[in-house]
N, C-alpha and C positions, 0 to 999 in steps of 0.2 A: 670481632663476634667470636666469643669462645667456641669451642666444639660443643659444649652444654648448651647454650644459647641456640645454636644451629639446631641441634636436635630438638629443642623446644619449638623453635619455629617450625621446623617440619613435621613436627606432630601436629601443630596448631593448623597448619595447611592442610594436612591430611584430613584432619575433623572437619575443616571448610568444605572440602571435596565430599566427605561421607554425608554431610548436611545437605549438600547441594543436591547430592543424588538422591536422598531421601525425600526431601522435597517434591522431585521430579517423581517420584515412585509414589507418593501420596496423590500427586495431581493426576495422574493416569488412574490410579484406583477410584478417584473420585469420578473421572470422567467415565470409567467402564461401570461404576454405581449408578451415575445418572443414565446410562444407556439401558441398563438392566430394570430401572425403575420405569423408563419409557415404555420399555417392550412388556412390562408386567400390566402397566394400564392398558395399552392398547390390546394386548390379546386377552385382558381381563372384559373387555368391552362386548367383543366377539362372543 
């Protein structure tokens, strides 16, 4: 594997890591949103 190919492979690997981290962040935000929505409806009934 040439040096250029290694750089490309490293970049793609970094992108995969970034995508995975972003997916986890989105999931965390969706859970947070769901919790806030539930709180809003619970407090709205009282």
